[in-house]
N, C-alpha and C positions, 0 to 999 in steps of 0.2 A: 562238305560233305555228303557222301553217296549214302544215301539207306539203304542200309543191307534187308534184302529180304528174306523175309521170314518162311522159311517152308509150311505148308500147313501139316500139323501131326495127330489132330483130332478129329475122330469119325462120329459124326453124330448117330444114336444109334436111335434113339426113341425121342419122343417130344411130347409133351401131354398140355392138352390146348380145352382141358374142362373147367377152369376158374371163371367167375363172372364179372370177377374186378383184379385189379393188381395183386396179383401175388407179395407177399410181406417178407417171407421167409419159407426156404427150402429146406427139411431136414431127411438124412439116411440112416436107415436102420439093418446093419449088417446082418443082421439075425435071421432076417426073413426077408430081404431086397425090398424092401418097402420103401418107398419115398413119402415121407409126409410133410405137407404145403398149407398154407393156410393163407386167406386172402382175407378179405372186411368181413365178410357176413360165414364162411365155414372152414374148416378142418377136413383136409382129405388123406386118407393114404391111396397110395395108388403105387403101380408096378409094370415094367415093361417086358414083354415076351421075345425070345429070340428072332423073332419078326420085325420088331422096333414097333410093334399095335402096344399103346398102352390100357389099363383099367384101372377102372377105381376098384377100390374093393372096399373100401370103408368110410363113411363121412359123417361129419357130427358139426348139425348147427349150433350156432348162438344161441345162447336164454334170449326169447324175446326178438331174436335176429339183430341183437344190437350190434351195430357197427364197431368193429375195429376189436370186438372184447377180447380176444388175446394178446394181449400189447408185446410177449414175448413166450419165447419157448427154448427147451433145449431136450434133448435125447439123452437119455441114461441106457447105456445097452448092455451093462450090464445085468441091468435088473430089468432090461426090456418095458421102459416106462417113458414117457414124454409129459414133463414138467411145462405148466403154462402159467404165467404171472395173467392175473384178468383183473380188468375195472370191478371187478366187484367187490375190490379187496381181497381176494381168495388167490390161492395157490392150488389150482388142479391137476392132478393125476392121473394121465391117458393110458391102459393098454396099449397093446400094440395093433387092436382089433379100434383103437377108438372109444372103447368103452370107460365113462368115466368112473374112476378108482377112488377115487379121494379129493373132498372140496373141504381144504384147511381156511378159515378164517386167517389174516395176519396183517398189525402196522406196519404195510410197506408201503402205503401211497402207489403212485403209477410204476410199474416197473419197465424200464427203457432195457436191458438185456438182464440174459437169466444164464450160469454157467453151471453144470452137474460135474461137481468135482469126484471123480472116480475112486480116488485112492481112499479118499475120507469119508467118504458118501456122504457131502453136504451141498448143498445148495447156496449159489453166491450170486448175489442180486446188485442191481445199480439202477436209480431212480430216484424219483422225486423225494425218497426218503434216504437217499445217498445209499453207500455203500455199504452192505448188508451180509455176514454168514449165517446158513440155517443150518440146523441140524433136526433128526427128528428125532420126535419124544412120544414114547409108547403109552398110552392108555390104558395099563393094563385093567387097572378095576372097572375100566365101563366092557371089558373084553370078558371079567368073569361074571358079570352083573348081566350081561345079554342072555336072555335066554334064548334067543334065537339063532344065535353065532354056529359057526358052520367050523369045528377047527381046522377040517380041511382046507377050507377057502385062503389060509395063511399059507403062503409058503414061505419054507424054512428051510436051512442049513441042511448038509448029511449029519452035522450032530444036534440037530432040534431048536437052532439060533434064529428065533428070527430074522428075517433080512429088511432093513432099513427102509422105510418110504413105500413097503407091500404091506404095511397094515391096514389100509383099508381105511374106515371111519373110525376105525381106534388109534387115531394118533394125531399131533400135530408138529405143527413148524414152530421149532424154538429160536430164538435169537441168540447165535453165540458168541458175534460177534460185530460190532459197527466200525468200520476204518473212518480214521480221519482223512479227508481229503480235503487239499488245501485247495481254496480258491471255489470249491464247486457249491453251488446252491442247493440247499436243502433247507424242505418244509417239515415233515416230523408232524408225530401227533402235538395236541392242546397243551403247551408247558413244557414241549421239550427241550432240555438245553442243548441237544447237541445240534438245534435246526442252525441254518442259515440261509436266510433271506433277504442279507446285500449284496452275496454276489449274483450275478445274470447267467451265469454259466451253471449247466446241471452235468452229472457227470452220467455221462448214459451210454458209456462204450469202457467194457472191461475183457480183458484178456489173462488165460491163464496158461501157466507152463506147469502143466501137469510135473514133468519129473521130476523138477525144481521147489515145486508147490508155490511159485510164486506169483502173484496175483497182480498186474497192473491196470491203472486207472488212469482214464484219460479226460485230459481238463481240456478245452480248446487246444492250445499248442505244446501243452506240459504233458509228462508223463510221470506217475510214481508208484514205486513196485512196493509190494509190501509181502512180507511173510506171513503164515497161514495161523500158524499157532498161538503167538499172541496177538499178530495184526500189528504190527511195527512196520513204520515205513524202512526200507531198507536201501533204497535207492530212490533218488530225485532228480530229476529230470525238467528242472522246470525253464517254460518257453524257449524249447528247441526252435519252433517253427511260429512267425508270426501267424501265418493261417491254421484252422483249425486240424488236427490229423484225426485222419479217416478209419486207419488200420495202422496194426504194428506186427513186427515178428521177433521175438529175444529169441537170441542162439548163444546160449552160453558157451558151448565148449569153444567159442571163438570171439568169445566178447565184443558179440556183434546185438547192434537193435537195428533194424529198419523200418524205416516210417514211410507212412504214405501222406501226403496234405490236401487240400481243397485245389491246390495248384494243376493237381494231377501228373505230381512227377515223386519218387521215390529217393529217399536219400541211406546211405546206411552210415551207422556212426561205431564209433571204435568207443566203447565203453568199459576198459581195462582201467583198476581202479576206481571205478565209479564216475570218472569224469565221462562225459561227451565228447566226442572229437569227429567232427565232420571227415567223411572217407571219402565219399561217392555219390554222384545223382546219378538214378540210372532212372528207365519207363516211361520217359514225355508221352503223355499221350492226350488225346481229345479232351479224357473227363478223368475224374482223379478214380484210383483205387480204393474200392472196400472193403479187400479180403485179399489177405498175403497169409499162405500156407506153407509150410515145409515137409518133406517126404521125410520120414521115421531114420534113412542114412544120411540127412543131412547134406544129399548132395544136389538137390532140387528144388526150388520155390515157385508155388505158381500162383499167380498175383488175377483178380477178376476185377475191371473195372466199368465205372456206371455206363461206359459206353457197349455195354456188351462184350467185348473182347477178353476173352482168357490168355495168358501168357503162360508157359514154362520158360522159366529161367535155370543156367547151370547155376549152384552159390556160388560157387567159387569165382567165377567168370564173371558172372550178372551177365552175360548173354545169353540173348535170346534165344530160345532150343525149336521150341513149337509155339504156334497162335490158331486161337479161332477166332 
């Protein structure tokens, strides 16, 4: 079969090359147009001008230059904050200028993935202590008893309510839920009854579908879906693939689930009635996909592969449109 030539449709506007080690994650803040990227030693905020020139605006070195100190991070666009899970057993919050605003200890082990849920103002994590949902708990007493407190330093809403996660040192991360993920290895604290050391597989990747408030946990070749009010499992797609799933996309309007695995291809599943039926395989490439996202109108999907290839696809036809 003759390979269809895909026309290039992406134009490279800028390229930042200021990291001294491998970049592990890049986030974008639409509030100010900054990119935030992290490597093994530093956290950097940078932008690009119209001529394609990039410049570092702010940077932050890890404490003691500890390697891979930040293990996972997520951007909270609505409050203009960066959440970071760290190796010292803390959740750290940074401003858009990478100023440390809060450092909260939590019993959460090594965090491998973190999501900020804008609707609920909650943080969801996956890692060595399992999949957990965290909420902000304000320490009103410490705030009232601090003689040096600056009341104008705490952002509030128009009606005077304190914005969650913006209370600085007067707040804590409180665990609201721990999800039961079948087959996932969890360590937990000493004598923790939820610990499961018999399994060999960690749950290191989670995906949130914000519109439906469905959280998906990926464990090897299986996917489990949870509603986030009580943490009940409502979808169970066990052993979809023999190889580990690298990324997924949930499209409830079309009863569709798209998965990609380590064999460098993607599979479309029809999941009407909660039962997965293999519909189509597409996107066979030289390396596995590590990210799949859809546009808001659900007309296109964008895939990124570990070989550096980025492709725009039509969601209905699943035919490639542009690539880079």
